[in-house]
BAKEBA-600473 format. One record per residue (C-alpha): residue in one letter; chain; y, z, x. Coordinates in pm, 1 decimal, decimal comma, always signed. Each point is the difference from the previous one (the first is absolute). Layout:
# BAKEBA-600473
+------+-------+----------+----------+----------+
! resn ! chain !        Y !        Z !        X !
+------+-------+----------+----------+----------+
!    A !     A !        Y !        Z !        X !
...
+------+-------+----------+----------+----------+
END
This chain:
# BAKEBA-600473
+------+-------+----------+----------+----------+
! resn ! chain !        Y !        Z !        X !
+------+-------+----------+----------+----------+
!    M !     A !  -3980,7 !  +9393,4 ! +18079,7 !
!    Q !     A !   +195,3 !   -163,1 !   -241,8 !
!    K !     A !    +40,7 !   -412,6 !     -6,7 !
!    I !     A !   +327,4 !   -130,1 !     +1,9 !
!    L !     A !     +2,9 !   -304,5 !   -238,7 !
!    Q !     A !   +158,8 !   -325,4 !   +148,9 !
!    N !     A !   +144,9 !   -313,0 !    -68,8 !
!    G !     A !    +15,6 !    -99,7 !   +352,5 !
!    S !     A !   +296,6 !    +68,3 !   +131,2 !
!    I !     A !   -167,0 !   +300,1 !   +174,4 !
!    G !     A !   -253,6 !   -191,5 !   +154,3 !
!    K !     A !   +242,9 !   -267,7 !   +119,8 !
!    N !     A !   +206,4 !   +271,1 !   +143,0 !
!    I !     A !   -257,3 !   +143,8 !   +158,4 !
!    Q !     A !    -82,9 !   -339,4 !   +125,4 !
!    R !     A !   +358,9 !    -75,9 !   +109,4 !
!    I !     A !    +10,1 !   +412,5 !   +198,7 !
!    R !     A !   -329,7 !   -132,0 !   +189,5 !
!    K !     A !    +93,8 !   -298,5 !    +89,8 !
!    A !     A !   +322,2 !    +77,2 !   +136,8 !
!    K !     A !   -171,1 !   +311,8 !   +166,8 !
!    G !     A !   -179,7 !   -252,3 !   +186,1 !
!    M !     A !   -368,8 !   +132,1 !   -111,4 !
!    T !     A !   -307,1 !   -194,8 !   -174,6 !
!    Q !     A !   -155,7 !    +99,2 !   -304,9 !
!    D !     A !   -306,7 !   +123,1 !   +254,3 !
!    D !     A !   +301,1 !   +189,3 !   +202,9 !
!    V !     A !   +102,4 !   +195,2 !   -351,6 !
!    V !     A !   -368,6 !    +37,6 !   -106,2 !
!    R !     A !    -90,5 !   +167,5 !   +311,8 !
!    E !     A !   +275,2 !   +220,0 !    -21,9 !
!    L !     A !   -102,7 !   +134,4 !   -326,3 !
!    Q !     A !   -370,3 !    +68,9 !    +75,6 !
!    L !     A !   +144,2 !   +186,7 !   +324,3 !
!    C !     A !   +168,3 !   +216,9 !   -249,5 !
!    G !     A !   -319,9 !    +78,1 !   -181,3 !
!    R !     A !    +53,0 !   -288,0 !   -262,9 !
!    G !     A !   -288,9 !   -250,2 !    -67,7 !
!    I !     A !   +160,2 !   -340,0 !    -75,7 !
!    S !     A !   -126,6 !   -336,7 !     -4,6 !
!    I !     A !   +249,7 !   -327,0 !   +138,6 !
!    A !     A !   -126,1 !   -156,2 !   -310,7 !
!    H !     A !   +103,8 !   +301,9 !   -212,6 !
!    F !     A !   +315,7 !    +24,1 !   +212,6 !
!    G !     A !   +110,6 !   -327,8 !     -2,9 !
!    H !     A !    -61,2 !    +39,9 !   -413,5 !
!    I !     A !   +268,7 !   +201,1 !    +17,3 !
!    E !     A !   +255,6 !   -226,0 !   +192,7 !
!    Q !     A !   -100,1 !   -242,2 !   -294,7 !
!    G !     A !    +66,3 !   +221,3 !   -298,7 !
!    R !     A !   -357,6 !    -23,7 !   -118,5 !
!    K !     A !    -78,8 !   +363,2 !    +79,0 !
!    N !     A !   +153,6 !   +302,6 !   -125,6 !
!    I !     A !   +149,5 !   +213,5 !   +293,4 !
!    R !     A !    -84,3 !   +345,9 !    +62,5 !
!    D !     A !   +230,2 !   +281,1 !    +42,6 !
!    I !     A !   -128,0 !   +100,0 !   +313,0 !
!    D !     A !    -79,1 !   -343,4 !   +142,8 !
!    L !     A !   +409,0 !    -14,8 !    -31,9 !
!    V !     A !    +49,3 !   +331,1 !   +162,4 !
!    L !     A !   -213,8 !   -159,1 !   +295,6 !
!    L !     A !   +156,6 !   -298,2 !    +16,5 !
!    H !     A !   +368,9 !   +159,9 !     +8,2 !
!    K !     A !   -112,4 !   +226,3 !   +306,0 !
!    I !     A !   -217,6 !   -318,7 !   +178,9 !
!    F !     A !   +331,1 !   -227,1 !    -74,1 !
!    Q !     A !   +207,8 !   +266,3 !    +43,1 !
!    V !     A !   +298,6 !   -133,9 !   -246,2 !
!    N !     A !   +127,8 !   +189,4 !   -243,5 !
!    Y !     A !   -141,7 !    -43,7 !   -342,7 !
!    E !     A !   +287,4 !   -168,8 !   -202,5 !
!    E !     A !   -138,2 !   -308,0 !   +236,7 !
!    F !     A !   -346,6 !    +13,1 !   -218,2 !
!    F !     A !   +253,5 !    -57,2 !   -312,2 !
!    A !     A !   +273,4 !   -237,6 !   +126,8 !
!    G !     A !    +55,4 !   -240,2 !   -298,9 !
!    I !     A !   -175,3 !   +108,8 !   -219,6 !
!    E !     A !   +196,9 !    +35,1 !   -338,6 !
!    L !     A !     -8,5 !   +301,0 !   -308,7 !
!    K !     A !    -24,9 !   -208,3 !   -330,2 !
!    R !     A !   +166,1 !   +159,1 !   -287,2 !
+------+-------+----------+----------+----------+
END
């Protein structure tokens, strides 16, 4: 598994998507655990806050849980040259 380094923007987008889907952090963590990914609510909260990096498998599972395009996770993130 690879980590995706984030500056908080991916986490904010995850939080925005989660809330738009009417889900709590507990709901998402439960779904992740049902998919075989052991993650705590605290760890998930840190991902949303941008304090922890997200693993590639977590992003794939969130894509499945939220049923959104991957682009939604990267909305508003611009490349700096």
